[in-house]
C-alpha positions as a Markdown table, in Angstrom:
| # | Residue | x | y | z |
|---|---|---|---|---|
| 1 | Met | -72.3 | -33.7 | -3.4 |
| 2 | Glu | -71.6 | -30.0 | -3.9 |
| 3 | Ile | -71.0 | -28.1 | -0.6 |
| 4 | Thr | -70.5 | -24.3 | -0.1 |
| 5 | Leu | -69.9 | -22.8 | 3.3 |
| 6 | Tyr | -70.7 | -19.1 | 3.5 |
| 7 | Tyr | -69.1 | -16.9 | 6.2 |
| 8 | Phe | -67.3 | -13.6 | 6.5 |
| 9 | Lys | -63.6 | -13.3 | 5.7 |
| 10 | Ile | -62.3 | -14.1 | 9.2 |
| 11 | Pro | -61.0 | -17.3 | 10.9 |
| 12 | Phe | -63.8 | -17.2 | 13.5 |
| 13 | Trp | -64.7 | -20.4 | 15.3 |
| 14 | Arg | -68.4 | -20.4 | 14.1 |
| 15 | Ala | -67.3 | -21.2 | 10.6 |
| 16 | Glu | -63.8 | -22.5 | 11.2 |
| 17 | Val | -65.0 | -25.6 | 13.0 |
| 18 | Ser | -66.9 | -26.7 | 9.9 |
| 19 | Arg | -64.3 | -25.5 | 7.4 |
| 20 | Leu | -61.7 | -27.6 | 9.3 |
| 21 | Ala | -63.9 | -30.6 | 9.7 |
| 22 | Leu | -64.5 | -30.7 | 5.9 |
| 23 | Phe | -60.8 | -30.2 | 5.2 |
| 24 | Met | -59.7 | -32.8 | 7.7 |
| 25 | Gly | -62.1 | -35.3 | 6.2 |
| 26 | Asp | -60.9 | -34.6 | 2.7 |
| 27 | Ile | -64.5 | -33.5 | 1.8 |
| 28 | Pro | -64.4 | -31.1 | -1.2 |
| 29 | Phe | -66.2 | -27.8 | -0.5 |
| 30 | Lys | -66.2 | -24.1 | -1.6 |
| 31 | Asp | -65.1 | -21.8 | 1.2 |
| 32 | Tyr | -67.0 | -18.7 | 0.2 |
| 33 | Arg | -65.9 | -15.7 | 2.2 |
| 34 | Ile | -68.5 | -12.9 | 1.9 |
| 35 | Glu | -67.0 | -9.5 | 1.6 |
| 36 | Gly | -67.4 | -6.1 | -0.2 |
| 37 | Ala | -70.6 | -5.7 | -2.1 |
| 38 | Asp | -71.7 | -9.2 | -1.3 |
| 39 | Arg | -71.3 | -8.5 | 2.4 |
| 40 | Asp | -73.2 | -5.2 | 2.2 |
| 41 | Lys | -76.1 | -6.8 | 0.3 |
| 42 | Phe | -76.2 | -9.7 | 2.7 |
| 43 | Lys | -76.3 | -7.5 | 5.8 |
| 44 | Glu | -79.2 | -5.5 | 4.3 |
| 45 | Thr | -81.3 | -8.2 | 2.7 |
| 46 | Gly | -80.1 | -11.6 | 4.0 |
| 47 | Ile | -79.5 | -12.7 | 0.4 |
| 48 | Leu | -76.5 | -14.9 | -0.2 |
| 49 | Pro | -74.2 | -14.6 | -3.3 |
| 50 | Asn | -76.1 | -17.6 | -4.7 |
| 51 | Asn | -79.3 | -15.5 | -4.5 |
| 52 | Gln | -80.9 | -17.7 | -1.8 |
| 53 | Phe | -82.0 | -16.3 | 1.5 |
| 54 | Ala | -80.2 | -17.1 | 4.7 |
| 55 | Pro | -82.8 | -18.7 | 7.0 |
| 56 | Phe | -82.1 | -16.4 | 9.9 |
| 57 | Lys | -80.3 | -13.6 | 8.0 |
| 58 | Gln | -77.0 | -14.5 | 9.7 |
| 59 | Leu | -73.9 | -16.6 | 9.0 |
| 60 | Pro | -72.6 | -19.3 | 8.7 |
| 61 | Val | -74.9 | -20.9 | 6.1 |
| 62 | Leu | -74.2 | -24.2 | 4.4 |
| 63 | Asp | -75.4 | -24.9 | 0.8 |
| 64 | Val | -75.6 | -28.7 | 0.1 |
| 65 | Asp | -76.7 | -29.4 | -3.4 |
| 66 | Gly | -78.8 | -26.3 | -3.4 |
| 67 | Lys | -80.4 | -27.0 | 0.0 |
| 68 | Ile | -79.7 | -24.3 | 2.5 |
| 69 | Phe | -79.4 | -24.5 | 6.3 |
| 70 | Ala | -77.9 | -22.4 | 9.0 |
| 71 | Gln | -76.8 | -22.3 | 12.7 |
| 72 | Thr | -73.3 | -23.0 | 13.8 |
| 73 | Gly | -74.1 | -26.3 | 15.7 |
| 74 | Ala | -76.2 | -27.8 | 13.0 |
| 75 | Ile | -73.6 | -27.1 | 10.3 |
| 76 | Ala | -70.7 | -28.3 | 12.5 |
| 77 | Arg | -72.5 | -31.6 | 13.2 |
| 78 | Phe | -73.4 | -32.1 | 9.5 |
| 79 | Cys | -69.7 | -31.5 | 8.5 |
| 80 | Gly | -68.5 | -33.6 | 11.5 |
| 81 | Lys | -70.5 | -36.6 | 10.4 |
| 82 | Leu | -69.2 | -36.4 | 6.8 |
| 83 | Ser | -65.6 | -36.2 | 8.1 |
| 84 | Lys | -66.0 | -38.8 | 11.0 |
| 85 | Leu | -65.3 | -36.1 | 13.6 |
| 86 | Tyr | -68.8 | -36.6 | 15.0 |
| 87 | Pro | -70.3 | -40.0 | 15.8 |
| 88 | Glu | -73.3 | -41.2 | 13.8 |
| 89 | Asp | -74.0 | -44.3 | 16.0 |
| 90 | Asp | -72.9 | -43.3 | 19.5 |
| 91 | Asn | -75.6 | -41.2 | 21.1 |
| 92 | Ile | -73.8 | -40.7 | 24.4 |
| 93 | Asn | -70.6 | -39.4 | 22.8 |
| 94 | Ala | -72.6 | -37.3 | 20.3 |
| 95 | Ala | -74.4 | -35.7 | 23.3 |
| 96 | Arg | -71.0 | -35.1 | 25.0 |
| 97 | Ile | -69.8 | -33.3 | 21.8 |
| 98 | Asp | -73.1 | -31.4 | 21.6 |
| 99 | Gln | -72.7 | -30.0 | 25.1 |
| 100 | Ile | -69.3 | -28.5 | 24.2 |
| 101 | Ile | -70.6 | -26.9 | 21.0 |
| 102 | Glu | -73.4 | -25.4 | 23.1 |
| 103 | Ala | -71.0 | -24.2 | 25.7 |
| 104 | Ala | -69.0 | -22.5 | 23.0 |
| 105 | Gln | -72.2 | -20.7 | 21.9 |
| 106 | Asp | -72.8 | -19.6 | 25.5 |
| 107 | Ile | -69.3 | -18.3 | 25.9 |
| 108 | Asn | -69.5 | -16.4 | 22.6 |
| 109 | Tyr | -72.8 | -14.8 | 23.8 |
| 110 | Ile | -71.4 | -13.5 | 27.1 |
| 111 | Val | -68.3 | -12.1 | 25.3 |
| 112 | Ser | -70.5 | -10.4 | 22.7 |
| 113 | Leu | -72.7 | -8.9 | 25.5 |
| 114 | Ser | -69.6 | -7.5 | 27.3 |
| 115 | Gly | -68.7 | -5.5 | 24.2 |
| 116 | Arg | -72.0 | -3.9 | 23.3 |
| 117 | Asp | -71.9 | -0.8 | 25.5 |
| 118 | Lys | -70.5 | 2.2 | 23.6 |
| 119 | Glu | -69.5 | 4.1 | 26.8 |
| 120 | Ile | -65.8 | 3.3 | 27.5 |
| 121 | Glu | -66.2 | 3.1 | 31.2 |
| 122 | Lys | -69.1 | 0.7 | 31.1 |
| 123 | Lys | -67.5 | -1.4 | 28.5 |
| 124 | Thr | -64.2 | -1.6 | 30.5 |
| 125 | Lys | -66.2 | -2.6 | 33.6 |
| 126 | Ala | -68.1 | -5.3 | 31.6 |
| 127 | Arg | -64.8 | -6.7 | 30.2 |
| 128 | Gln | -63.3 | -6.8 | 33.7 |
| 129 | Ile | -66.3 | -8.8 | 35.0 |
| 130 | Leu | -66.0 | -11.0 | 31.9 |
| 131 | Ser | -62.3 | -11.7 | 32.5 |
| 132 | Asn | -62.5 | -12.1 | 36.2 |
| 133 | Val | -65.8 | -13.8 | 36.7 |
| 134 | His | -67.6 | -15.2 | 33.7 |
| 135 | Leu | -64.8 | -16.6 | 31.6 |
| 136 | Pro | -63.0 | -18.3 | 34.6 |
| 137 | Arg | -66.4 | -19.9 | 35.5 |
| 138 | Trp | -66.7 | -21.4 | 32.0 |
| 139 | Phe | -63.1 | -22.4 | 31.8 |
| 140 | Asn | -63.4 | -24.3 | 35.1 |
| 141 | Phe | -66.4 | -26.2 | 33.6 |
| 142 | Leu | -64.4 | -27.1 | 30.5 |
| 143 | Glu | -61.3 | -28.0 | 32.5 |
| 144 | Lys | -63.3 | -30.5 | 34.6 |
| 145 | Ile | -64.8 | -32.2 | 31.5 |
| 146 | Leu | -61.3 | -32.6 | 30.1 |
| 147 | Glu | -60.0 | -34.0 | 33.4 |
| 148 | Glu | -62.8 | -36.5 | 33.4 |
| 149 | Asn | -61.8 | -37.9 | 30.0 |
| 150 | Thr | -58.9 | -40.3 | 31.0 |
| 151 | Asn | -58.6 | -41.6 | 27.4 |
| 152 | Ser | -56.9 | -38.5 | 25.9 |
| 153 | Asn | -56.4 | -34.8 | 26.0 |
| 154 | Phe | -59.6 | -34.2 | 24.0 |
| 155 | Phe | -63.1 | -33.6 | 25.2 |
| 156 | Val | -64.6 | -36.9 | 24.1 |
| 157 | Gly | -63.0 | -40.4 | 23.5 |
| 158 | Asn | -59.5 | -40.7 | 22.3 |
| 159 | Lys | -59.5 | -38.6 | 19.1 |
| 160 | Ile | -60.2 | -35.1 | 17.9 |
| 161 | Ser | -63.8 | -34.1 | 17.3 |
| 162 | Ile | -65.6 | -31.0 | 16.3 |
| 163 | Ala | -65.9 | -30.2 | 20.0 |
| 164 | Asp | -62.1 | -29.8 | 20.2 |
| 165 | Leu | -62.0 | -27.7 | 17.0 |
| 166 | Ala | -64.7 | -25.4 | 18.3 |
| 167 | Ile | -63.0 | -24.7 | 21.6 |
| 168 | Trp | -59.5 | -24.5 | 20.1 |
| 169 | Arg | -60.6 | -21.7 | 17.7 |
| 170 | Leu | -62.7 | -20.0 | 20.4 |
| 171 | Leu | -59.8 | -19.9 | 22.7 |
| 172 | Gly | -57.6 | -18.5 | 19.9 |
| 173 | Trp | -60.0 | -15.6 | 19.7 |
| 174 | Leu | -60.1 | -15.0 | 23.4 |
| 175 | Thr | -56.3 | -15.0 | 23.7 |
| 176 | Ser | -55.6 | -13.0 | 20.5 |
| 177 | Gly | -55.4 | -9.6 | 22.2 |
| 178 | Leu | -58.1 | -8.4 | 19.8 |
| 179 | Leu | -60.7 | -8.2 | 22.6 |
| 180 | Asp | -60.2 | -5.0 | 24.7 |
| 181 | Gly | -59.9 | -5.8 | 28.3 |
| 182 | Val | -59.4 | -9.6 | 27.9 |
| 183 | Pro | -55.8 | -10.5 | 28.6 |
| 184 | Arg | -53.9 | -12.7 | 26.2 |
| 185 | Glu | -52.9 | -14.9 | 29.2 |
| 186 | Ile | -56.6 | -15.5 | 30.2 |
| 187 | Ile | -56.2 | -19.4 | 30.0 |
| 188 | Asp | -52.7 | -19.6 | 31.5 |
| 189 | Thr | -53.9 | -21.2 | 34.7 |
| 190 | Tyr | -55.9 | -23.9 | 32.9 |
| 191 | Pro | -53.5 | -26.7 | 32.1 |
| 192 | Lys | -56.0 | -29.0 | 30.4 |
| 193 | Leu | -57.2 | -26.3 | 28.1 |
| 194 | Ile | -53.6 | -25.4 | 27.2 |
| 195 | Arg | -52.9 | -29.0 | 26.5 |
| 196 | Leu | -56.0 | -29.3 | 24.3 |
| 197 | Arg | -54.9 | -26.3 | 22.3 |
| 198 | Glu | -51.5 | -27.8 | 21.8 |
| 199 | Glu | -53.0 | -31.1 | 20.6 |
| 200 | Val | -55.1 | -29.4 | 18.0 |
| 201 | Tyr | -52.3 | -27.1 | 16.9 |
| 202 | Asn | -50.0 | -30.2 | 16.5 |
| 203 | Asp | -52.5 | -32.0 | 14.2 |
| 204 | Pro | -50.9 | -32.1 | 10.7 |
| 205 | Lys | -54.2 | -31.4 | 9.0 |
| 206 | Val | -54.9 | -28.4 | 11.2 |
| 207 | Asn | -51.4 | -27.0 | 10.5 |
| 208 | Ser | -51.8 | -27.6 | 6.8 |
| 209 | Trp | -55.2 | -25.8 | 6.7 |
| 210 | Met | -53.8 | -22.8 | 8.6 |
| 211 | Leu | -50.8 | -22.4 | 6.5 |
| 212 | Lys | -52.7 | -23.0 | 3.2 |
| 213 | Thr | -55.5 | -20.6 | 4.1 |
| 214 | Tyr | -53.8 | -17.9 | 6.2 |
| 215 | Gly | -50.1 | -18.3 | 5.5 |
| 216 | Lys | -49.4 | -19.0 | 9.2 |
| 217 | Val | -50.7 | -20.9 | 12.2 |
| 218 | Ile | -52.8 | -18.4 | 14.1 |
């Protein structure tokens, strides 16, 4: 099986969850980071470097033996199944993981909305509402789900899954200081989320991937 994952040259959660899943499962794949002329061509036409069309003219896109498919959740589940980080025969736990992936998508969406206004005052206000209302609301939801899992510090069962990888990288983005108006300490009052991040960071495979790919654990 030949696998190529296409995304931009950033460690964003939408692609990182699948990159990590494949790496953790020792599944060979090509990590194609679109940049330069390839990026410009893709943004204009939706054409990938392999000359195939991205189904929705957006990334990530996965190429499996020449078959193309898109959407973060679909790709993450496919890669998760290959790497045993997503259950193939447990519909309940699969649904529990799915709801976390969908929650990550919703959080991503509200963050993106808060940054769309070009007027500084309006954007500042939007980010204040994001940081003080919307994100705490979602963090409380996630905190409660983590609390309900008495088997581990993960979202589902007693081992890491693509749900944990998705939220771990998403939280890394939200606490990076790269988002204007979103404080780096945004999750400091959520002990379960903090513990989840620690668990993922402490995974040897995760550490290996970050050091190999980015030269540091970020």
